[in-house]
C-alpha positions as CSV (number, residue, x, y, z in Angstrom):
1,M,0.0,0.0,0.0
2,N,1.5,3.3,-1.0
3,V,1.4,6.7,0.9
4,R,-1.5,7.9,-1.3
5,S,-3.6,4.9,-0.3
6,Q,-2.6,5.3,3.4
7,L,-3.6,8.9,3.5
8,V,-7.0,8.4,1.9
9,Y,-7.8,5.6,4.4
10,V,-6.7,7.9,7.2
11,A,-9.2,10.4,5.8
12,V,-11.9,7.7,5.9
13,V,-11.0,6.7,9.4
14,I,-11.0,10.3,10.7
15,T,-14.3,11.1,9.0
16,F,-16.0,7.9,10.3
17,A,-14.6,8.4,13.8
18,L,-16.0,11.9,14.0
19,G,-19.3,10.7,12.5
20,L,-19.7,7.9,14.9
21,A,-18.9,10.1,17.9
22,G,-21.5,12.7,16.8
23,L,-24.1,10.1,16.2
24,V,-23.6,7.9,19.2
25,N,-22.6,10.5,21.8
26,P,-23.8,14.0,20.8
27,H,-23.2,15.4,24.3
28,F,-19.5,14.5,24.1
29,T,-19.2,15.8,20.6
30,A,-20.9,19.1,21.5
31,R,-18.5,19.6,24.4
32,L,-15.5,18.7,22.3
33,L,-16.6,21.4,19.8
34,G,-17.3,24.0,22.4
35,L,-21.1,24.0,21.8
36,D,-23.8,24.2,24.5
37,V,-26.9,22.1,23.8
38,V,-29.7,23.9,25.5
39,D,-32.6,22.1,23.8
40,P,-33.2,18.6,22.5
41,R,-33.2,20.0,19.0
42,G,-29.6,20.8,19.5
43,L,-28.8,17.1,20.0
44,S,-30.7,16.4,16.8
45,Q,-28.5,18.9,15.0
46,V,-25.3,17.4,16.4
47,R,-26.3,13.9,15.4
48,A,-27.3,15.0,11.9
49,T,-24.5,17.4,11.1
50,F,-21.5,16.0,13.0
51,G,-22.8,12.4,13.0
52,A,-24.7,11.2,10.0
53,L,-23.3,13.8,7.6
54,H,-19.7,12.8,8.5
55,L,-20.5,9.1,8.1
56,A,-22.0,9.8,4.7
57,L,-18.9,11.8,3.7
58,G,-16.6,9.0,4.8
59,A,-18.7,6.6,2.7
60,V,-18.4,8.9,-0.3
61,I,-14.6,9.0,0.1
62,L,-14.4,5.2,0.6
63,R,-16.5,4.6,-2.5
64,G,-14.1,6.8,-4.4
65,T,-11.3,4.5,-3.5
66,L,-12.8,1.5,-5.3
67,R,-11.5,1.0,-8.8
68,R,-14.9,1.2,-10.5
69,P,-16.5,3.5,-13.0
70,G,-17.5,6.8,-11.4
71,A,-14.8,6.6,-8.7
72,R,-13.4,10.0,-9.7
73,S,-16.8,11.6,-9.2
74,Y,-17.0,10.4,-5.6
75,L,-13.5,11.6,-5.0
76,R,-14.3,15.0,-6.4
77,A,-17.3,15.3,-4.2
78,G,-15.3,14.2,-1.1
79,A,-12.5,16.6,-1.9
80,L,-15.0,19.5,-2.4
81,L,-16.7,18.7,1.0
82,V,-13.6,18.1,3.0
83,G,-12.0,21.2,1.4
84,A,-15.0,23.3,2.4
85,V,-14.7,22.1,6.0
86,F,-11.0,22.8,6.0
87,A,-11.5,26.2,4.5
88,G,-14.2,27.1,7.0
89,R,-12.1,26.1,9.9
90,L,-9.0,27.9,8.6
91,L,-11.1,31.0,8.1
92,S,-12.2,30.8,11.7
93,V,-8.7,30.4,12.9
94,L,-7.5,33.5,10.9
95,V,-10.6,35.8,11.3
96,D,-11.9,34.8,14.7
97,G,-8.6,34.0,16.3
98,V,-9.8,30.5,17.4
99,V,-6.4,29.0,18.0
100,T,-7.1,26.2,20.5
101,L,-5.5,22.8,20.7
102,V,-8.7,21.0,19.7
103,N,-9.3,23.4,16.8
104,V,-5.7,23.1,15.5
105,L,-6.0,19.3,15.8
106,F,-9.2,19.4,13.8
107,L,-7.6,21.6,11.2
108,L,-4.6,19.3,10.9
109,S,-6.8,16.2,10.6
110,E,-8.9,17.9,8.0
111,G,-5.8,18.9,6.1
112,V,-4.5,15.3,6.2
113,A,-7.9,14.1,5.0
114,L,-8.0,16.7,2.2
115,T,-4.5,15.8,1.1
116,G,-5.4,12.1,1.1
117,V,-8.5,12.6,-1.0
118,L,-6.8,14.9,-3.4
119,L,-3.9,12.5,-3.9
120,A,-6.3,9.7,-4.5
121,L,-8.1,11.8,-7.0
122,L,-4.9,12.5,-8.8
123,G,-4.2,8.8,-9.0
124,A,-7.7,7.7,-9.9
125,G,-8.3,6.7,-13.4
126,R,-4.7,5.7,-14.1
127,P,-4.4,2.1,-15.3
128,R,-3.1,-0.3,-12.7
129,P,0.0,-2.1,-13.7
130,G,-0.9,-5.7,-14.6
131,P,0.7,-8.6,-16.1
132,R,2.4,-8.0,-19.4
133,P,0.8,-9.7,-22.4
134,R,2.7,-12.6,-23.7
135,P,3.9,-12.4,-27.3
136,P,1.9,-14.6,-29.7
137,E,3.5,-17.8,-30.7
138,D,4.7,-18.1,-34.3
139,A,3.2,-20.3,-36.8
140,A,5.6,-23.2,-36.1
141,G,4.2,-23.4,-32.5
142,R,7.4,-22.9,-30.7
């Protein structure tokens, strides 16, 4: 497995882990993100946005790793979405001055995820090296 494959699988694991945390334990996820849930609707939002949406994004990226028709489209969608999350967080760090350990760790993990997806996208569609065709035998059957 090459570095490109490793990075894209790291992106999938990070995205799935965040999604599972948001879906299974929205209180923990809200605290981790510095959010106060003051109404049960807030739990619904955490489960939907930070849970189910991240799980779906991880599935999109994972589907893009399969060597099947349309894989590039899935990788493009994954790169666009992870890139948007990364850009939003970077903007918050620069404009809002939100430089905390957790925020920087999220920024770094999203940067790694984006790098992995983009590298996978660059490598998608290239033919895999396979066995070389054997030269045809001549008419004498040698």
